[in-house]
N, CA, C and O atoms as a GROMACS GRO file, in nm:
protein
  472
    1MET      N    1   5.732  14.808   1.385
    1MET     CA    2   5.606  14.853   1.337
    1MET      C    3   5.648  14.918   1.217
    1MET      O    4   5.600  15.030   1.232
    2PRO      N    5   5.712  14.920   1.100
    2PRO     CA    6   5.737  14.992   1.004
    2PRO      C    7   5.618  15.080   0.928
    2PRO      O    8   5.643  15.186   0.871
    3GLU      N    9   5.496  15.026   0.935
    3GLU     CA   10   5.354  15.089   0.832
    3GLU      C   11   5.339  15.182   0.937
    3GLU      O   12   5.273  15.269   0.880
    4SER      N   13   5.364  15.232   1.088
    4SER     CA   14   5.320  15.328   1.128
    4SER      C   15   5.373  15.430   1.142
    4SER      O   16   5.333  15.519   1.218
    5ARG      N   17   5.501  15.437   1.049
    5ARG     CA   18   5.610  15.563   1.048
    5ARG      C   19   5.522  15.644   0.916
    5ARG      O   20   5.441  15.592   0.840
    6PRO      N   21   5.563  15.769   0.917
    6PRO     CA   22   5.519  15.846   0.819
    6PRO      C   23   5.601  15.794   0.692
    6PRO      O   24   5.717  15.753   0.704
    7ASN      N   25   5.548  15.796   0.597
    7ASN     CA   26   5.601  15.771   0.460
    7ASN      C   27   5.664  15.866   0.410
    7ASN      O   28   5.586  15.958   0.388
    8ALA      N   29   5.758  15.888   0.383
    8ALA     CA   30   5.873  16.016   0.327
    8ALA      C   31   5.788  16.046   0.155
    8ALA      O   32   5.803  16.153   0.096
    9ASN      N   33   5.705  15.932   0.100
    9ASN     CA   34   5.610  15.916  -0.032
    9ASN      C   35   5.571  16.059  -0.032
    9ASN      O   36   5.612  16.153  -0.100
   10LEU      N   37   5.458  16.050   0.084
   10LEU     CA   38   5.362  16.137   0.130
   10LEU      C   39   5.435  16.260   0.152
   10LEU      O   40   5.443  16.356   0.075
   11TRP      N   41   5.500  16.242   0.288
   11TRP     CA   42   5.502  16.360   0.372
   11TRP      C   43   5.651  16.438   0.319
   11TRP      O   44   5.681  16.554   0.350
   12GLY      N   45   5.727  16.358   0.240
   12GLY     CA   46   5.870  16.412   0.210
   12GLY      C   47   5.958  16.401   0.355
   12GLY      O   48   5.944  16.309   0.435
   13ASN      N   49   6.033  16.494   0.368
   13ASN     CA   50   6.138  16.475   0.476
   13ASN      C   51   6.062  16.539   0.561
   13ASN      O   52   6.021  16.653   0.538
   14ILE      N   53   6.031  16.460   0.688
   14ILE     CA   54   5.972  16.501   0.826
   14ILE      C   55   6.029  16.594   0.882
   14ILE      O   56   6.142  16.578   0.931
   15ILE      N   57   5.957  16.724   0.888
   15ILE     CA   58   6.021  16.860   0.957
   15ILE      C   59   5.985  16.815   1.109
   15ILE      O   60   6.072  16.783   1.190
   16THR      N   61   5.854  16.815   1.138
   16THR     CA   62   5.786  16.766   1.302
   16THR      C   63   5.707  16.681   1.251
   16THR      O   64   5.652  16.663   1.142
   17CYS      N   65   5.712  16.617   1.383
   17CYS     CA   66   5.600  16.487   1.388
   17CYS      C   67   5.579  16.479   1.543
   17CYS      O   68   5.670  16.435   1.613
   18GLY      N   69   5.461  16.521   1.598
   18GLY     CA   70   5.437  16.533   1.738
   18GLY      C   71   5.308  16.458   1.750
   18GLY      O   72   5.213  16.467   1.671
   19GLU      N   73   5.315  16.380   1.863
   19GLU     CA   74   5.172  16.311   1.890
   19GLU      C   75   5.089  16.403   1.977
   19GLU      O   76   5.124  16.454   2.084
   20ILE      N   77   4.980  16.414   1.918
   20ILE     CA   78   4.859  16.510   1.924
   20ILE      C   79   4.748  16.474   2.056
   20ILE      O   80   4.692  16.548   2.136
   21ALA      N   81   4.747  16.348   2.041
   21ALA     CA   82   4.651  16.254   2.128
   21ALA      C   83   4.719  16.090   2.070
   21ALA      O   84   4.783  16.055   1.971
   22PHE      N   85   4.656  16.009   2.208
   22PHE     CA   86   4.720  15.870   2.222
   22PHE      C   87   4.756  15.809   2.043
   22PHE      O   88   4.655  15.767   1.987
   23GLY      N   89   4.834  15.805   1.991
   23GLY     CA   90   4.843  15.708   1.840
   23GLY      C   91   4.783  15.807   1.752
   23GLY      O   92   4.730  15.748   1.658
   24ILE      N   93   4.763  15.983   1.739
   24ILE     CA   94   4.740  16.007   1.661
   24ILE      C   95   4.850  16.133   1.643
   24ILE      O   96   4.882  16.206   1.737
   25TYR      N   97   4.900  16.144   1.515
   25TYR     CA   98   5.003  16.255   1.513
   25TYR      C   99   5.001  16.363   1.400
   25TYR      O  100   4.958  16.339   1.288
   26GLU      N  101   5.051  16.482   1.439
   26GLU     CA  102   5.036  16.582   1.368
   26GLU      C  103   5.223  16.579   1.287
   26GLU      O  104   5.332  16.558   1.340
   27ILE      N  105   5.186  16.612   1.142
   27ILE     CA  106   5.320  16.576   1.104
   27ILE      C  107   5.330  16.724   0.963
   27ILE      O  108   5.245  16.772   0.888
   28VAL      N  109   5.450  16.747   0.982
   28VAL     CA  110   5.483  16.872   0.889
   28VAL      C  111   5.592  16.791   0.791
   28VAL      O  112   5.672  16.711   0.840
   29GLY      N  113   5.589  16.810   0.698
   29GLY     CA  114   5.702  16.762   0.612
   29GLY      C  115   5.742  16.841   0.482
   29GLY      O  116   5.643  16.898   0.437
   30ASP      N  117   5.822  16.855   0.431
   30ASP     CA  118   5.868  16.929   0.339
   30ASP      C  119   5.736  16.910   0.171
   30ASP      O  120   5.740  16.996   0.084
   31LYS      N  121   5.650  16.807   0.161
   31LYS     CA  122   5.559  16.790   0.076
   31LYS      C  123   5.421  16.827   0.094
   31LYS      O  124   5.341  16.898   0.033
   32ASN      N  125   5.416  16.737   0.225
   32ASN     CA  126   5.270  16.784   0.256
   32ASN      C  127   5.262  16.806   0.456
   32ASN      O  128   5.352  16.776   0.534
   33LYS      N  129   5.180  16.844   0.477
   33LYS     CA  130   5.146  16.853   0.626
   33LYS      C  131   5.012  16.829   0.665
   33LYS      O  132   4.919  16.864   0.592
   34GLY      N  133   4.994  16.764   0.788
   34GLY     CA  134   4.863  16.746   0.825
   34GLY      C  135   4.822  16.620   0.948
   34GLY      O  136   4.871  16.639   1.059
   35ILE      N  137   4.758  16.529   0.935
   35ILE     CA  138   4.726  16.434   1.042
   35ILE      C  139   4.704  16.311   1.024
   35ILE      O  140   4.613  16.287   0.944
   36MET      N  141   4.765  16.206   1.080
   36MET     CA  142   4.751  16.061   1.066
   36MET      C  143   4.769  15.991   1.178
   36MET      O  144   4.863  16.003   1.257
   37MET      N  145   4.656  15.898   1.184
   37MET     CA  146   4.609  15.801   1.253
   37MET      C  147   4.582  15.697   1.191
   37MET      O  148   4.562  15.708   1.070
   38SER      N  149   4.573  15.553   1.258
   38SER     CA  150   4.556  15.414   1.244
   38SER      C  151   4.399  15.416   1.150
   38SER      O  152   4.329  15.516   1.166
   39LYS      N  153   4.364  15.337   1.084
   39LYS     CA  154   4.242  15.341   1.008
   39LYS      C  155   4.157  15.305   1.124
   39LYS      O  156   4.056  15.369   1.154
   40ALA      N  157   4.199  15.202   1.188
   40ALA     CA  158   4.105  15.148   1.305
   40ALA      C  159   4.036  15.244   1.377
   40ALA      O  160   3.913  15.244   1.388
   41ASP      N  161   4.162  15.382   1.461
   41ASP     CA  162   4.100  15.457   1.535
   41ASP      C  163   3.999  15.554   1.453
   41ASP      O  164   3.894  15.599   1.498
   42ALA      N  165   4.058  15.581   1.304
   42ALA     CA  166   3.943  15.692   1.238
   42ALA      C  167   3.831  15.600   1.250
   42ALA      O  168   3.736  15.657   1.304
   43GLU      N  169   3.810  15.495   1.225
   43GLU     CA  170   3.636  15.462   1.226
   43GLU      C  171   3.582  15.424   1.348
   43GLU      O  172   3.477  15.363   1.368
   44LYS      N  173   3.668  15.469   1.435
   44LYS     CA  174   3.596  15.445   1.586
   44LYS      C  175   3.606  15.604   1.600
   44LYS      O  176   3.502  15.645   1.652
   45ILE      N  177   3.673  15.681   1.579
   45ILE     CA  178   3.673  15.844   1.636
   45ILE      C  179   3.602  15.894   1.558
   45ILE      O  180   3.503  15.942   1.615
   46LEU      N  181   3.601  15.917   1.386
   46LEU     CA  182   3.552  16.034   1.344
   46LEU      C  183   3.419  15.985   1.276
   46LEU      O  184   3.375  15.870   1.288
   47PRO      N  185   3.358  16.092   1.200
   47PRO     CA  186   3.233  16.049   1.158
   47PRO      C  187   3.250  15.981   1.030
   47PRO      O  188   3.368  16.004   1.003
   48GLU      N  189   3.216  15.933   0.966
   48GLU     CA  190   3.223  15.846   0.837
   48GLU      C  191   3.296  15.924   0.699
   48GLU      O  192   3.383  15.891   0.619
   49ALA      N  193   3.192  16.073   0.724
   49ALA     CA  194   3.256  16.183   0.623
   49ALA      C  195   3.388  16.216   0.630
   49ALA      O  196   3.470  16.220   0.537
   50ALA      N  197   3.407  16.244   0.760
   50ALA     CA  198   3.533  16.269   0.769
   50ALA      C  199   3.651  16.150   0.737
   50ALA      O  200   3.730  16.152   0.643
   51ALA      N  201   3.644  16.071   0.817
   51ALA     CA  202   3.713  15.945   0.752
   51ALA      C  203   3.757  15.896   0.624
   51ALA      O  204   3.859  15.840   0.586
   52ALA      N  205   3.631  15.940   0.560
   52ALA     CA  206   3.630  15.917   0.401
   52ALA      C  207   3.740  16.003   0.311
   52ALA      O  208   3.786  15.980   0.199
   53ARG      N  209   3.763  16.110   0.404
   53ARG     CA  210   3.852  16.218   0.316
   53ARG      C  211   3.987  16.169   0.334
   53ARG      O  212   4.065  16.226   0.258
   54GLY      N  213   4.051  16.065   0.423
   54GLY     CA  214   4.194  16.037   0.428
   54GLY      C  215   4.250  15.951   0.365
   54GLY      O  216   4.195  15.843   0.340
   55GLU      N  217   4.360  15.977   0.330
   55GLU     CA  218   4.424  15.908   0.235
   55GLU      C  219   4.495  15.764   0.277
   55GLU      O  220   4.588  15.753   0.357
   56PRO      N  221   4.434  15.661   0.210
   56PRO     CA  222   4.518  15.519   0.305
   56PRO      C  223   4.690  15.518   0.272
   56PRO      O  224   4.750  15.563   0.174
   57GLU      N  225   4.732  15.462   0.371
   57GLU     CA  226   4.897  15.466   0.340
   57GLU      C  227   4.918  15.339   0.475
   57GLU      O  228   4.923  15.343   0.598
   58GLY      N  229   4.923  15.254   0.389
   58GLY     CA  230   4.971  15.114   0.488
   58GLY      C  231   4.820  15.121   0.600
   58GLY      O  232   4.703  15.137   0.568
   59GLU      N  233   4.876  15.102   0.728
   59GLU     CA  234   4.745  15.071   0.826
   59GLU      C  235   4.724  15.214   0.872
   59GLU      O  236   4.686  15.229   0.988
   60ASN      N  237   4.742  15.319   0.799
   60ASN     CA  238   4.681  15.429   0.872
   60ASN      C  239   4.618  15.523   0.765
   60ASN      O  240   4.624  15.494   0.645
   61LEU      N  241   4.561  15.627   0.806
   61LEU     CA  242   4.477  15.703   0.721
   61LEU      C  243   4.540  15.876   0.747
   61LEU      O  244   4.533  15.912   0.865
   62CYS      N  245   4.593  15.972   0.658
   62CYS     CA  246   4.644  16.047   0.638
   62CYS      C  247   4.550  16.163   0.566
   62CYS      O  248   4.482  16.143   0.465
   63PHE      N  249   4.560  16.294   0.642
   63PHE     CA  250   4.470  16.381   0.635
   63PHE      C  251   4.562  16.489   0.589
   63PHE      O  252   4.624  16.548   0.678
   64THR      N  253   4.581  16.528   0.459
   64THR     CA  254   4.664  16.632   0.421
   64THR      C  255   4.635  16.729   0.363
   64THR      O  256   4.709  16.828   0.364
   65ASP      N  257   4.497  16.726   0.284
   65ASP     CA  258   4.460  16.893   0.271
   65ASP      C  259   4.380  16.956   0.388
   65ASP      O  260   4.325  16.890   0.476
   66GLU      N  261   4.380  17.062   0.380
   66GLU     CA  262   4.357  17.184   0.452
   66GLU      C  263   4.207  17.154   0.493
   66GLU      O  264   4.185  17.184   0.610
   67LEU      N  265   4.114  17.111   0.436
   67LEU     CA  266   3.975  17.097   0.456
   67LEU      C  267   3.977  16.971   0.567
   67LEU      O  268   3.925  16.978   0.679
   68SER      N  269   4.043  16.860   0.515
   68SER     CA  270   4.034  16.742   0.629
   68SER      C  271   4.127  16.742   0.743
   68SER      O  272   4.121  16.685   0.852
   69THR      N  273   4.208  16.816   0.694
   69THR     CA  274   4.331  16.811   0.844
   69THR      C  275   4.228  16.901   0.910
   69THR      O  276   4.213  16.840   1.016
   70SER      N  277   4.158  16.994   0.916
   70SER     CA  278   4.076  17.098   1.002
   70SER      C  279   3.956  17.037   1.039
   70SER      O  280   3.918  17.059   1.154
   71LEU      N  281   3.892  16.970   0.973
   71LEU     CA  282   3.776  16.840   1.018
   71LEU      C  283   3.796  16.757   1.164
   71LEU      O  284   3.741  16.761   1.274
   72VAL      N  285   3.916  16.672   1.096
   72VAL     CA  286   3.974  16.588   1.158
   72VAL      C  287   4.004  16.654   1.314
   72VAL      O  288   3.966  16.605   1.420
   73GLY      N  289   4.069  16.757   1.301
   73GLY     CA  290   4.157  16.856   1.441
   73GLY      C  291   4.053  16.899   1.469
   73GLY      O  292   4.070  16.950   1.580
   74ASP      N  293   3.892  16.922   1.424
   74ASP     CA  294   3.848  16.998   1.525
   74ASP      C  295   3.740  16.894   1.583
   74ASP      O  296   3.672  16.930   1.679
   75GLU      N  297   3.723  16.779   1.535
   75GLU     CA  298   3.664  16.688   1.557
   75GLU      C  299   3.718  16.601   1.685
   75GLU      O  300   3.644  16.530   1.753
   76LEU      N  301   3.875  16.619   1.709
   76LEU     CA  302   3.961  16.507   1.794
   76LEU      C  303   3.919  16.641   1.907
   76LEU      O  304   3.838  16.618   1.997
   77VAL      N  305   3.980  16.776   1.893
   77VAL     CA  306   3.932  16.861   2.009
   77VAL      C  307   3.791  16.844   2.094
   77VAL      O  308   3.773  16.840   2.215
   78ARG      N  309   3.695  16.838   1.982
   78ARG     CA  310   3.544  16.822   2.055
   78ARG      C  311   3.536  16.705   2.126
   78ARG      O  312   3.480  16.699   2.235
   79GLN      N  313   3.591  16.607   2.067
   79GLN     CA  314   3.585  16.527   2.124
   79GLN      C  315   3.662  16.496   2.304
   79GLN      O  316   3.605  16.433   2.392
   80GLY      N  317   3.785  16.556   2.314
   80GLY     CA  318   3.873  16.596   2.418
   80GLY      C  319   3.974  16.517   2.413
   80GLY      O  320   4.054  16.517   2.506
   81LEU      N  321   3.991  16.420   2.283
   81LEU     CA  322   4.106  16.354   2.264
   81LEU      C  323   4.261  16.425   2.257
   81LEU      O  324   4.366  16.364   2.278
   82VAL      N  325   4.249  16.573   2.222
   82VAL     CA  326   4.386  16.601   2.220
   82VAL      C  327   4.443  16.609   2.310
   82VAL      O  328   4.374  16.619   2.411
   83THR      N  329   4.582  16.608   2.329
   83THR     CA  330   4.633  16.630   2.455
   83THR      C  331   4.730  16.760   2.472
   83THR      O  332   4.766  16.818   2.575
   84ASP      N  333   4.764  16.787   2.319
   84ASP     CA  334   4.865  16.886   2.252
   84ASP      C  335   4.793  17.021   2.315
   84ASP      O  336   4.671  17.009   2.303
   85PRO      N  337   4.826  17.134   2.373
   85PRO     CA  338   4.768  17.274   2.412
   85PRO      C  339   4.815  17.336   2.291
   85PRO      O  340   4.722  17.404   2.247
   86GLU      N  341   4.901  17.344   2.228
   86GLU     CA  342   4.958  17.431   2.122
   86GLU      C  343   4.844  17.383   2.020
   86GLU      O  344   4.763  17.472   1.992
   87PHE      N  345   4.828  17.279   1.970
   87PHE     CA  346   4.751  17.200   1.873
   87PHE      C  347   4.592  17.260   1.892
   87PHE      O  348   4.541  17.312   1.793
   88ILE      N  349   4.527  17.256   1.995
   88ILE     CA  350   4.412  17.304   2.056
   88ILE      C  351   4.391  17.465   2.024
   88ILE      O  352   4.297  17.527   1.973
   89ALA      N  353   4.535  17.511   2.082
   89ALA     CA  354   4.510  17.661   2.016
   89ALA      C  355   4.538  17.700   1.880
   89ALA      O  356   4.509  17.810   1.834
   90ARG      N  357   4.587  17.621   1.827
   90ARG     CA  358   4.573  17.660   1.682
   90ARG      C  359   4.452  17.620   1.600
   90ARG      O  360   4.422  17.662   1.489
   91GLN      N  361   4.388  17.530   1.676
   91GLN     CA  362   4.253  17.500   1.550
   91GLN      C  363   4.154  17.602   1.617
   91GLN      O  364   4.052  17.631   1.554
   92GLU      N  365   4.176  17.658   1.740
   92GLU     CA  366   4.082  17.787   1.807
   92GLU      C  367   4.082  17.904   1.700
   92GLU      O  368   3.985  17.957   1.646
   93ALA      N  369   4.223  17.928   1.683
   93ALA     CA  370   4.269  18.048   1.610
   93ALA      C  371   4.226  18.023   1.447
   93ALA      O  372   4.221  18.122   1.375
   94LEU      N  373   4.203  17.922   1.406
   94LEU     CA  374   4.160  17.880   1.286
   94LEU      C  375   4.037  17.889   1.257
   94LEU      O  376   3.997  17.897   1.141
   95LYS      N  377   3.966  17.889   1.353
   95LYS     CA  378   3.809  17.921   1.367
   95LYS      C  379   3.741  18.023   1.357
   95LYS      O  380   3.634  18.058   1.309
   96GLN      N  381   3.874  18.091   1.447
   96GLN     CA  382   3.852  18.277   1.434
   96GLN      C  383   3.845  18.306   1.304
   96GLN      O  384   3.744  18.350   1.248
   97LEU      N  385   3.962  18.280   1.244
   97LEU     CA  386   3.971  18.331   1.106
   97LEU      C  387   3.846  18.305   1.010
   97LEU      O  388   3.835  18.397   0.928
   98ASP      N  389   3.745  18.204   0.997
   98ASP     CA  390   3.603  18.233   0.915
   98ASP      C  391   3.494  18.253   1.046
   98ASP      O  392   3.374  18.224   1.037
   99ASP      N  393   3.543  18.293   1.137
   99ASP     CA  394   3.411  18.368   1.258
   99ASP      C  395   3.449  18.548   1.198
   99ASP      O  396   3.548  18.621   1.201
  100ALA      N  397   3.274  18.562   1.134
  100ALA     CA  398   3.264  18.689   1.110
  100ALA      C  399   3.265  18.785   1.227
  100ALA      O  400   3.267  18.908   1.211
  101GLU      N  401   3.264  18.720   1.354
  101GLU     CA  402   3.303  18.792   1.500
  101GLU      C  403   3.416  18.897   1.510
  101GLU      O  404   3.421  19.011   1.556
  102TYR      N  405   3.518  18.801   1.440
  102TYR     CA  406   3.640  18.828   1.497
  102TYR      C  407   3.710  18.846   1.337
  102TYR      O  408   3.817  18.809   1.286
  103ASP      N  409   3.588  18.924   1.286
  103ASP     CA  410   3.683  19.012   1.153
  103ASP      C  411   3.779  19.109   1.152
  103ASP      O  412   3.818  19.144   1.263
  104THR      N  413   3.829  19.165   1.051
  104THR     CA  414   3.906  19.252   1.055
  104THR      C  415   3.863  19.398   1.107
  104THR      O  416   3.945  19.488   1.128
  105GLY      N  417   3.728  19.408   1.126
  105GLY     CA  418   3.666  19.523   1.206
  105GLY      C  419   3.626  19.633   1.065
  105GLY      O  420   3.573  19.742   1.088
  106PHE      N  421   3.652  19.600   0.954
  106PHE     CA  422   3.561  19.667   0.840
  106PHE      C  423   3.419  19.644   0.873
  106PHE      O  424   3.366  19.538   0.905
  107GLU      N  425   3.354  19.794   0.857
  107GLU     CA  426   3.197  19.805   0.862
  107GLU      C  427   3.137  19.773   0.732
  107GLU      O  428   3.149  19.831   0.624
  108THR      N  429   3.070  19.670   0.765
  108THR     CA  430   2.983  19.614   0.657
  108THR      C  431   2.867  19.706   0.604
  108THR      O  432   2.795  19.777   0.675
  109PHE      N  433   2.859  19.689   0.438
  109PHE     CA  434   2.732  19.784   0.418
  109PHE      C  435   2.686  19.719   0.320
  109PHE      O  436   2.749  19.630   0.263
  110ASN      N  437   2.531  19.768   0.281
  110ASN     CA  438   2.442  19.685   0.204
  110ASN      C  439   2.510  19.741   0.042
  110ASN      O  440   2.523  19.863   0.032
  111GLU      N  441   2.530  19.700  -0.016
  111GLU     CA  442   2.591  19.764  -0.183
  111GLU      C  443   2.473  19.805  -0.257
  111GLU      O  444   2.472  19.902  -0.332
  112ILE      N  445   2.380  19.735  -0.237
  112ILE     CA  446   2.229  19.781  -0.314
  112ILE      C  447   2.201  19.959  -0.226
  112ILE      O  448   2.164  20.062  -0.282
  113GLU      N  449   2.222  19.947  -0.133
  113GLU     CA  450   2.152  20.057  -0.080
  113GLU      C  451   2.311  20.186  -0.096
  113GLU      O  452   2.289  20.299  -0.054
  114PHE      N  453   2.387  20.172  -0.127
  114PHE     CA  454   2.537  20.239  -0.104
  114PHE      C  455   2.478  20.324  -0.245
  114PHE      O  456   2.429  20.284  -0.351
  115GLU      N  457   2.508  20.453  -0.195
  115GLU     CA  458   2.548  20.559  -0.322
  115GLU      C  459   2.661  20.630  -0.313
  115GLU      O  460   2.680  20.688  -0.206
  116LEU      N  461   2.746  20.641  -0.401
  116LEU     CA  462   2.869  20.718  -0.409
  116LEU      C  463   2.805  20.860  -0.443
  116LEU      O  464   2.721  20.892  -0.526
  117GLU      N  465   2.889  20.950  -0.330
  117GLU     CA  466   2.818  21.102  -0.344
  117GLU      C  467   2.983  21.150  -0.442
  117GLU      O  468   3.099  21.119  -0.414
  118LEU      N  469   2.944  21.212  -0.529
  118LEU     CA  470   3.054  21.277  -0.614
  118LEU      C  471   3.030  21.439  -0.613
  118LEU      O  472   3.106  21.513  -0.676
   0.00000   0.00000   0.00000
């Protein structure tokens, strides 16, 4: 099945390629990183808007930008399809970066009410 292999034109030299769910791969290459899955699986598993963000590559869809990779990864975890605990942990860590609850601890303030005392 040569069409199911990662294309070097898209990914570059493959650094790592791991199966995170049955037939779904997380790929890190020297050009791109992201998720690759068959078009047929993407149509069955993913919401239409998420699948539309994939880049067609033979019989596969490749998700190589940060947003599409995150959307697809979150959906796979949400559906319980991911079998790789490290991938699940990375997805959770990325969510925490966007969650104000996990912010750096800086106090928020209302800029309108803030007065500088000299």
